[in-house]
C-alpha positions as CSV (number, residue, x, y, z in Angstrom):
1,X,-5.6,-14.4,0.7
2,X,-8.1,-11.6,0.0
3,X,-11.2,-11.6,2.2
4,X,-14.0,-9.4,0.8
5,X,-16.6,-8.5,3.4
6,X,-19.7,-8.2,1.2
7,X,-22.4,-7.4,3.7
8,X,-23.7,-7.7,7.2
9,X,-27.5,-8.1,7.2
10,X,-30.4,-8.3,9.7
11,X,-28.5,-6.3,12.4
12,X,-30.0,-5.6,15.8
13,X,-30.9,-2.1,17.2
14,X,-27.8,-1.1,19.2
15,X,-28.4,2.5,20.3
16,X,-31.2,3.8,22.6
17,X,-31.8,6.9,20.4
18,X,-30.4,5.5,17.1
19,X,-30.2,2.5,14.9
20,X,-26.9,0.7,14.2
21,X,-23.6,2.0,12.8
22,X,-21.9,-1.3,11.8
23,X,-18.4,-2.1,10.6
24,X,-16.4,-5.4,10.5
25,X,-13.0,-6.3,11.8
26,X,-11.1,-9.3,10.4
27,X,-8.1,-10.6,12.3
28,X,-5.8,-13.3,11.0
29,X,-2.2,-14.3,11.7
30,X,-1.5,-11.2,13.8
31,X,-2.9,-8.8,11.2
32,X,-6.1,-6.7,11.9
33,X,-8.1,-5.2,9.0
34,X,-11.4,-3.4,9.1
35,X,-14.1,-2.1,6.8
36,X,-15.5,1.4,6.8
37,X,-18.4,2.3,9.1
38,X,-21.9,2.3,7.6
39,X,-24.0,4.8,9.5
40,X,-27.6,4.3,10.5
41,X,-28.5,0.9,8.9
42,X,-29.7,-2.6,9.8
43,X,-28.5,-4.0,6.5
44,X,-24.9,-2.9,5.6
45,X,-23.2,-3.5,2.2
46,X,-19.4,-3.0,2.4
47,X,-17.8,-4.8,-0.6
48,X,-14.6,-4.2,1.2
49,X,-11.5,-6.2,0.1
50,X,-9.0,-7.0,2.9
51,X,-5.7,-8.7,2.1
52,X,-3.7,-10.9,4.4
53,X,-0.1,-12.1,3.7
54,X,1.2,-15.5,5.0
55,X,4.9,-16.2,5.0
56,X,4.6,-20.0,4.4
57,X,1.3,-21.4,3.1
58,X,2.4,-24.9,3.9
59,X,2.7,-24.2,7.6
60,X,-0.2,-24.4,10.1
61,X,-2.1,-21.2,10.7
62,X,-4.5,-20.0,13.3
63,X,-8.2,-19.2,13.1
64,X,-9.7,-16.2,11.4
65,X,-11.9,-14.0,13.5
66,X,-14.6,-11.9,11.8
67,X,-16.2,-9.4,14.3
68,X,-19.3,-7.3,13.6
69,X,-19.2,-4.1,15.7
70,X,-21.4,-1.0,16.2
71,X,-19.5,2.3,16.1
72,X,-20.1,4.8,18.8
73,X,-19.0,8.5,18.8
74,X,-18.3,8.8,22.5
75,X,-17.1,5.3,23.5
76,X,-15.4,2.2,22.2
77,X,-17.4,0.2,19.7
78,X,-19.8,-2.4,20.9
79,X,-19.4,-6.0,19.7
80,X,-22.6,-7.3,18.0
81,X,-21.2,-10.8,17.4
82,X,-18.6,-12.7,15.5
83,X,-17.8,-15.5,13.1
84,X,-14.7,-17.8,13.6
85,X,-13.2,-19.7,10.7
86,X,-11.1,-22.5,12.1
87,X,-7.3,-22.7,11.5
88,X,-7.8,-26.1,9.7
89,X,-10.1,-24.4,7.2
90,X,-7.8,-21.5,6.7
91,X,-4.9,-23.8,6.0
92,X,-6.9,-25.5,3.2
93,X,-7.8,-22.2,1.7
94,X,-4.2,-21.0,1.7
95,X,-3.1,-24.3,0.0
96,X,-5.7,-23.9,-2.8
97,X,-4.6,-23.0,-6.3
98,X,-4.0,-19.3,-7.0
99,X,-7.3,-17.8,-8.4
100,X,-9.6,-20.1,-6.3
101,X,-12.5,-18.1,-5.0
102,X,-15.3,-19.0,-2.6
103,X,-18.3,-17.3,-1.0
104,X,-20.4,-18.0,2.1
105,X,-23.1,-16.6,4.2
106,X,-22.1,-17.0,7.9
107,X,-24.3,-16.8,11.0
108,X,-23.1,-14.2,13.5
109,X,-23.0,-15.4,17.1
110,X,-22.7,-13.6,20.5
111,X,-21.1,-16.3,22.6
112,X,-23.0,-19.5,21.9
113,X,-26.2,-17.7,20.8
114,X,-27.2,-16.6,17.3
115,X,-27.6,-12.9,16.9
116,X,-31.1,-11.9,15.9
117,X,-31.8,-8.6,14.0
118,X,-34.4,-6.0,14.5
119,X,-36.4,-7.7,11.8
120,X,-36.4,-11.0,13.8
121,X,-34.1,-12.7,11.2
122,X,-30.8,-14.3,11.9
123,X,-27.9,-11.9,11.5
124,X,-25.5,-13.0,8.7
125,X,-22.2,-11.9,7.2
126,X,-21.4,-12.6,3.6
127,X,-17.7,-13.0,2.7
128,X,-15.7,-14.0,-0.3
129,X,-12.2,-15.5,-0.2
130,X,-9.7,-15.2,-3.1
131,X,-6.4,-17.0,-3.1
132,X,-3.7,-14.7,-4.6
133,X,0.0,-14.8,-5.4
134,X,2.3,-14.0,-2.5
135,X,5.3,-11.7,-2.8
136,X,6.8,-13.9,-5.5
137,X,7.7,-11.1,-7.7
138,X,10.8,-10.6,-5.6
139,X,11.6,-14.3,-5.2
140,X,14.1,-15.3,-8.0
141,X,14.5,-18.8,-9.4
142,X,17.4,-20.9,-8.4
143,X,20.4,-19.9,-10.5
144,X,21.6,-22.4,-13.1
145,X,25.3,-23.4,-13.3
146,X,27.9,-22.4,-10.7
147,X,27.2,-20.3,-7.7
148,X,28.2,-16.7,-8.1
149,X,31.3,-15.5,-6.4
150,X,32.8,-12.1,-5.6
151,X,31.2,-8.7,-5.6
152,X,27.6,-8.0,-6.8
153,X,25.2,-5.2,-7.2
154,X,21.5,-4.8,-6.8
155,X,19.4,-1.9,-8.1
156,X,16.2,-1.2,-6.1
157,X,13.8,1.1,-8.0
158,X,11.3,2.7,-5.7
159,X,8.4,3.1,-8.2
160,X,5.7,4.6,-6.0
161,X,4.1,4.9,-2.5
162,X,0.3,5.0,-2.8
163,X,-2.6,5.6,-0.4
164,X,-0.6,7.7,2.1
165,X,-2.2,9.1,5.2
166,X,-2.6,12.7,6.1
167,X,0.5,13.7,8.2
168,X,0.3,17.5,8.7
169,X,-2.4,19.4,10.6
170,X,-2.5,22.1,8.0
171,X,-1.2,20.2,5.0
172,X,-1.2,16.9,3.3
173,X,1.8,14.6,3.0
174,X,5.3,15.2,1.6
175,X,6.6,11.7,1.2
176,X,10.0,10.2,0.4
177,X,11.5,6.8,0.8
178,X,14.7,5.6,2.5
179,X,16.2,2.3,1.7
180,X,18.9,0.8,4.0
181,X,20.9,-2.3,3.2
182,X,24.3,-3.6,4.3
183,X,25.2,-0.4,6.1
184,X,24.3,1.8,3.1
185,X,21.5,4.3,3.2
186,X,19.9,5.7,0.0
187,X,16.8,7.9,-0.4
188,X,14.4,9.2,-3.1
189,X,13.6,12.8,-3.6
190,X,10.7,14.4,-1.7
191,X,7.3,14.6,-3.5
192,X,5.5,17.6,-2.0
193,X,1.8,17.7,-1.2
194,X,0.5,14.3,-2.3
195,X,-1.1,11.1,-1.1
196,X,0.0,9.1,-4.1
197,X,3.7,9.6,-4.9
198,X,5.5,8.3,-8.0
199,X,9.3,8.3,-7.6
200,X,10.8,5.9,-10.2
201,X,14.0,6.4,-8.3
202,X,16.8,3.8,-8.9
203,X,19.0,3.2,-5.8
204,X,22.1,1.0,-6.2
205,X,23.7,-1.2,-3.5
206,X,27.0,-3.0,-3.7
207,X,27.9,-6.1,-1.8
208,X,31.5,-7.4,-1.5
209,X,30.6,-11.1,-1.6
210,X,27.3,-12.2,-3.0
211,X,27.9,-15.7,-1.6
212,X,28.0,-14.5,2.0
213,X,25.0,-14.1,4.2
214,X,23.5,-10.6,4.3
215,X,21.1,-8.7,6.5
216,X,17.6,-7.5,5.9
217,X,16.7,-4.5,3.7
218,X,14.7,-1.8,5.4
219,X,12.4,0.4,3.2
220,X,11.0,3.4,5.2
221,X,8.3,5.7,4.0
222,X,8.7,9.1,5.6
223,X,7.0,12.5,5.6
224,X,9.3,15.5,5.1
225,X,8.9,18.5,7.5
226,X,10.5,21.9,7.0
227,X,11.1,22.7,10.7
228,X,11.7,19.3,12.2
229,X,13.0,15.8,11.5
230,X,10.9,13.7,9.1
231,X,8.0,11.6,10.6
232,X,8.1,7.9,9.8
233,X,4.8,6.8,8.2
234,X,5.8,3.1,8.2
235,X,8.1,0.6,6.7
236,X,8.7,-2.6,4.8
237,X,11.3,-5.1,5.7
238,X,12.7,-7.6,3.2
239,X,14.3,-10.5,5.2
240,X,18.0,-11.2,4.8
241,X,17.3,-14.7,3.5
242,X,15.3,-13.2,0.6
243,X,18.0,-10.7,-0.1
244,X,20.6,-13.5,-0.2
245,X,18.6,-15.3,-2.8
246,X,18.2,-12.1,-4.9
247,X,21.9,-11.4,-4.8
248,X,22.7,-15.0,-5.9
249,X,20.3,-14.7,-8.9
250,X,21.6,-14.5,-12.4
251,X,22.7,-11.1,-13.6
252,X,19.8,-9.4,-15.4
253,X,17.1,-11.0,-13.2
254,X,14.4,-8.5,-12.4
255,X,11.5,-8.7,-10.1
256,X,8.7,-6.3,-9.0
257,X,6.3,-6.4,-6.0
258,X,3.7,-4.3,-4.2
259,X,4.4,-4.3,-0.5
260,X,2.2,-3.3,2.4
261,X,3.5,-0.6,4.6
262,X,3.3,-1.2,8.3
263,X,3.7,0.9,11.4
264,X,4.8,-1.6,14.1
265,X,2.4,-4.6,13.6
266,X,-0.4,-2.6,12.0
267,X,-1.0,-1.9,8.4
268,X,-0.8,1.8,7.4
269,X,-4.1,3.0,6.1
270,X,-4.2,6.1,3.8
271,X,-6.5,9.1,3.7
272,X,-8.6,7.2,1.1
273,X,-9.1,4.3,3.6
274,X,-7.0,2.0,1.5
275,X,-3.9,0.1,2.5
276,X,-0.7,2.0,2.0
277,X,1.6,0.2,-0.5
278,X,5.1,0.7,-1.9
279,X,5.9,-0.7,-5.3
280,X,9.6,-1.6,-5.9
281,X,11.6,-3.3,-8.6
282,X,14.8,-5.3,-8.0
283,X,17.5,-5.7,-10.7
284,X,20.6,-7.9,-10.3
285,X,23.6,-6.3,-11.9
286,X,27.3,-7.0,-12.4
287,X,29.4,-6.1,-9.4
288,X,32.4,-3.8,-9.7
289,X,34.5,-6.5,-11.4
290,X,36.3,-4.0,-13.7
291,X,38.3,-2.9,-10.7
292,X,39.0,-6.4,-9.4
293,X,42.3,-7.6,-10.8
294,X,43.4,-11.2,-11.3
295,X,45.8,-12.8,-8.8
296,X,49.4,-11.9,-9.6
297,X,51.7,-14.5,-11.2
298,X,55.2,-15.0,-9.8
299,X,56.6,-13.4,-6.7
300,X,54.6,-11.0,-4.5
301,X,55.6,-7.3,-5.0
302,X,57.8,-5.7,-2.4
303,X,58.4,-2.0,-1.5
304,X,56.6,1.2,-2.5
305,X,54.0,1.3,-5.2
306,X,51.7,3.9,-6.9
307,X,48.2,3.8,-8.3
308,X,46.7,6.3,-10.7
309,X,43.0,6.9,-10.6
310,X,41.6,8.6,-13.7
311,X,38.2,10.2,-13.3
312,X,36.9,9.6,-16.8
313,X,33.6,11.4,-16.6
């Protein structure tokens, strides 16, 4: 669900020698997003779109907290007040059809009292809610016919990593991406001096038995350094259950998704104040069946044997 914080109007005077420097924090399902700070105003227009992902829209969710705060240079921000959207309402929003959009002006409260602005009017926050597709681009349909057996291969194309943060004191960011799956580690090349990196790098992973359970796939975004180990910017984790479904999909199935990059439980925010995102494609390919011989007929071979490996090209 995308929550757009449109505005916060009729704000109170918060500083003895100034006005108000408002911003808004929205917290939902363990994720905290915030708008930029609007300096010196009692009527702030943000038009800031904040996105929240939920693993299962059919499950019960908690409330959404929308806090209006006043930024301070020398101390922690002061809370002006907040709005709470109950979990029951959020559940109904998440179950709405994709594309549904709603808008509301909400009274800001400090405790059980309405916040009154410098102009003696009730302080209000205007928000919009938009129901969006989840990360379905990487969720394949159920395969038709028999369940796949034997080895399989998945190609992960790291398309891009956008809205990266500044990582070096005297430079910008030199990003690359590491993808780890089933004990195999692959990486893209390094893109020097950029906050928006396009890789289009195809990384291939082989799995011995596509019918067996597999572990998660880790996608790390890192900043290359000349004199030291790379710094981790953040990562994306694709659960093992999702990877199992991808591997069992029909050969030729392809999916694509934009994924939020997280450092711990926090979203990574780029130098441009936008959420850092990695775009990847997944392609299910034939396994190495050309080297998987049929079961021998007759008696089992005994004694010494020899195999010739011809490196064709």
